C-alpha positions in Angstrom: 93.1 101.9 105.8 96.1 101.3 103.1 98.4 104.8 103.0 101.6 105.2 100.4 104.3 107.2 101.5 106.4 109.1 99.0 109.1 110.3 100.3 112.9 110.3 99.3 114.2 110.8 102.6 114.5 107.1 104.4 114.8 108.7 108.0 111.3 111.2 107.0 109.5 108.2 105.7 110.4 106.3 109.2 109.0 109.2 111.1 105.8 109.3 109.0 105.5 105.4 109.4 105.3 105.7 113.2 103.2 108.7 113.2 100.5 106.9 111.1 101.0 103.3 112.7 98.0 103.4 114.7 95.5 104.4 111.9 97.0 102.3 108.9 96.5 99.0 108.6 99.1 98.7 105.7 101.8 101.1 104.6 103.4 101.3 101.3 106.7 103.1 100.8 108.2 104.8 97.7 111.3 106.9 97.3 110.6 108.5 94.2 107.2 109.7 92.0 107.9 107.2 89.3 107.8 104.3 91.9 104.7 106.2 93.4 102.8 105.5 90.2 103.4 101.8 90.2 102.6 101.5 94.1 99.0 103.1 93.7 98.2 101.2 90.8 99.4 97.8 92.2 97.7 98.6 95.9 95.2 101.7 95.4 95.8 103.3 98.8 93.2 105.0 100.4 95.6 108.1 101.1 98.9 109.0 99.5 101.2 111.5 101.4 103.5 112.7 98.8 106.6 114.7 99.2 106.7 117.5 96.8 110.6 118.0 96.0 112.2 114.7 94.7 114.7 113.7 92.4 113.4 112.5 88.9 109.6 113.0 89.0 108.7 115.3 91.7 105.7 115.1 93.8 103.5 117.5 91.8 104.2 115.6 88.5 103.6 112.2 90.3 100.3 113.4 91.8 98.9 114.2 88.4 100.0 111.1 87.1 98.1 109.4 90.1 95.2 111.2 89.9 94.7 110.5 85.9 95.3 106.7 87.0 92.7 107.0 89.7 89.8 107.3 87.4 
């Protein structure tokens, strides 16, 4: 299973990575919404864990863009 973590705080990203390490075969990390769309298209993860509040493109806008790219 491939999981994409989108979180602007590196400490929180690290904690999430540790928490999911037993279930994930591959983990991709991004620190903002704009990067998440590129990572989603490149890796097509099974699960996306998205922060809602991020500078630049927030998680809600990024999720909408990923949803459109998923089709």
